[in-house]
C-alpha positions as CSV (number, residue, x, y, z in Angstrom):
1,M,23.4,-64.3,-47.9
2,Q,25.1,-62.2,-49.2
3,F,23.1,-62.2,-53.1
4,F,20.1,-61.6,-50.8
5,K,21.2,-58.6,-48.7
6,G,22.2,-57.5,-52.9
7,I,18.3,-57.8,-54.1
8,S,16.8,-56.8,-51.4
9,I,18.9,-53.4,-51.3
10,V,17.7,-53.5,-54.8
11,L,14.2,-53.9,-54.3
12,L,14.1,-51.4,-51.4
13,S,15.7,-48.5,-54.1
14,F,12.8,-49.7,-56.3
15,Y,10.5,-49.2,-53.0
16,F,11.2,-45.7,-52.6
17,F,12.6,-44.2,-56.0
18,G,10.7,-45.8,-58.3
19,C,7.5,-44.2,-58.6
20,N,9.4,-40.5,-58.7
21,F,11.1,-41.7,-61.7
22,I,7.4,-42.7,-63.6
23,D,5.9,-39.6,-64.7
24,T,2.2,-39.4,-63.7
25,K,-0.5,-37.2,-65.2
26,K,-4.2,-36.4,-64.5
27,V,-5.6,-36.0,-67.8
28,S,-9.4,-34.4,-67.6
29,Y,-12.7,-35.6,-69.0
30,E,-12.8,-32.6,-71.3
31,E,-9.5,-33.8,-72.5
32,I,-10.0,-37.5,-73.6
33,Q,-13.4,-36.4,-75.2
34,L,-11.5,-33.9,-77.6
35,A,-8.9,-36.4,-78.3
36,S,-11.5,-39.1,-78.9
37,T,-13.4,-37.1,-81.4
38,W,-13.5,-37.7,-84.9
39,S,-11.2,-35.8,-87.0
40,E,-10.3,-35.0,-91.0
41,N,-7.3,-36.5,-90.7
42,D,-8.5,-39.7,-89.0
43,Q,-8.5,-43.2,-91.0
44,P,-11.9,-44.1,-92.3
45,P,-12.6,-47.4,-93.1
46,S,-12.2,-49.1,-96.0
47,F,-11.8,-52.3,-98.4
48,E,-8.1,-53.2,-99.6
49,Q,-8.9,-51.9,-103.5
50,C,-9.8,-48.2,-101.8
51,D,-7.3,-48.3,-99.7
52,V,-4.4,-47.6,-102.9
53,L,-6.4,-44.6,-103.2
54,L,-4.1,-41.4,-101.9
55,D,-6.5,-38.8,-100.7
56,L,-8.6,-39.7,-97.7
57,Y,-11.9,-38.1,-99.1
58,D,-11.9,-40.2,-102.6
59,Q,-10.8,-43.4,-99.9
60,K,-14.1,-42.9,-97.9
61,K,-15.9,-42.1,-100.9
62,C,-15.1,-45.1,-102.6
63,F,-15.3,-47.1,-99.4
64,E,-18.9,-45.8,-98.7
65,E,-19.4,-46.9,-102.9
66,N,-18.3,-50.5,-102.7
67,L,-20.8,-51.0,-99.3
68,L,-23.8,-50.1,-100.6
69,N,-23.4,-51.5,-104.0
70,M,-22.7,-54.4,-101.9
71,I,-25.6,-54.1,-100.2
72,Y,-27.6,-53.0,-102.7
73,S,-27.1,-55.8,-104.5
74,S,-28.0,-58.0,-102.3
75,L,-31.1,-56.4,-101.1
76,V,-32.2,-56.5,-104.8
77,T,-32.2,-60.5,-105.1
78,L,-34.3,-60.6,-101.9
79,K,-38.0,-62.0,-102.7
80,V,-40.2,-59.3,-100.8
81,Q,-43.7,-60.3,-100.9
82,S,-46.6,-58.7,-98.6
83,S,-50.4,-58.8,-98.8
84,E,-50.4,-55.2,-98.9
85,P,-48.3,-52.5,-101.0
86,F,-46.2,-50.2,-98.9
87,D,-43.3,-47.9,-99.0
88,S,-41.4,-47.6,-96.2
89,E,-38.0,-47.3,-94.8
90,I,-35.5,-48.9,-92.5
91,I,-33.1,-47.3,-90.4
92,V,-29.7,-49.4,-90.0
93,V,-27.0,-48.6,-87.8
94,I,-23.9,-50.5,-89.0
95,K,-20.6,-50.9,-86.7
96,I,-17.5,-52.0,-88.0
97,D,-15.5,-53.2,-84.9
98,E,-11.6,-52.9,-84.5
99,N,-11.2,-55.7,-86.4
100,G,-13.0,-54.7,-89.9
101,L,-15.5,-57.5,-89.3
102,F,-19.5,-56.0,-90.0
103,S,-22.8,-55.8,-87.7
104,I,-26.1,-54.5,-86.9
105,D,-25.7,-52.3,-84.0
106,K,-29.4,-51.1,-84.5
107,L,-32.7,-51.3,-86.7
108,D,-35.1,-48.9,-86.0
109,D,-38.6,-50.1,-88.2
110,S,-40.8,-47.4,-87.4
111,D,-43.0,-48.7,-90.0
112,G,-43.4,-51.6,-88.3
113,L,-42.3,-53.3,-91.6
114,F,-40.7,-56.6,-90.1
115,N,-44.3,-57.1,-88.9
116,K,-45.6,-56.8,-92.9
117,V,-42.7,-58.9,-94.8
118,T,-41.8,-62.4,-93.1
119,D,-37.7,-62.6,-92.4
120,L,-37.4,-59.2,-93.4
121,E,-35.4,-58.5,-90.6
122,K,-33.3,-61.9,-90.1
123,Q,-32.5,-61.2,-94.5
124,I,-31.2,-57.6,-93.5
125,I,-28.6,-58.9,-90.5
126,K,-27.9,-61.9,-92.5
127,I,-26.3,-59.5,-95.7
128,V,-24.5,-57.4,-93.2
129,K,-22.9,-60.1,-91.9
130,S,-21.7,-61.6,-94.7
131,L,-19.9,-58.1,-95.8
132,P,-16.2,-58.8,-96.6
133,K,-14.0,-58.1,-93.8
134,A,-13.3,-54.1,-93.8
135,L,-9.9,-52.4,-93.1
136,P,-10.8,-51.0,-89.6
137,A,-10.5,-47.1,-89.4
138,I,-7.4,-45.8,-87.4
139,K,-7.9,-42.7,-84.8
140,T,-4.8,-41.5,-85.8
141,N,-4.2,-39.2,-82.9
142,V,-4.2,-42.6,-81.0
143,G,-2.7,-44.9,-83.6
144,S,-5.3,-47.6,-83.0
145,Y,-7.9,-49.6,-84.7
146,V,-11.2,-48.1,-83.4
147,N,-15.4,-49.4,-83.5
148,V,-17.0,-47.0,-85.9
149,K,-20.7,-47.0,-86.7
150,F,-22.6,-45.6,-89.4
151,T,-26.3,-44.9,-90.4
152,L,-28.1,-46.0,-93.3
153,P,-31.8,-45.7,-94.6
154,I,-33.0,-48.6,-96.9
155,K,-36.5,-47.6,-98.8
156,I,-38.2,-50.8,-99.5
157,K,-41.6,-50.4,-102.1
158,A,-43.8,-53.0,-102.7
159,S,-47.3,-53.7,-104.5
160,V,-49.3,-56.3,-104.1
161,L,-49.0,-59.0,-106.9
162,E,-52.3,-59.8,-108.9
C-alpha cells in the first residue's frame, strides 16, 4: 500500500509540474521556411568518389559530372528509331531521396517525343532507376538527410534511316 502511495505522489508531481520544465516555443511559418531554404553550406548529394574532395563546390561539380556521364553513356546505347526526323528536348526532374536513391519526379515532353519514339519514356525511367546509390544531401542547419530535385534537359536528335 505504501508503494502505491509513493507512485501516486510521483505521478501527480509529474502531472502538475512536469509541463513547466518543458520549453515549448512556437515557431512561425516564416522561420521554418527560412531554415528550410537551401544554403551554400548545405551538403549536396554526392558519390563516394566525390566525397573525398574537401570543397563543397568541387564535390557538387564532381557529382554532376559523374551523374551526367552515367546518364549520357546509357542514352547513347539506346536504339532510337522514328519514321520522321526530329530535334527535340525532354525535361527530366530527377529526385534523390534521403536514402540516396534516384527516381523520376517529372518528365516534360512538350514536343510529344514519347509518341514518336517507342518505349523512350520507359527507357529513360529505367536508366534513372539503375543509377548507383548516392550519398544523400544533408541540410546542415538541421543535420538531417533531405530529398533534393534537379532538372536535367535531354536533347535528342534523329534522322530518318535510308
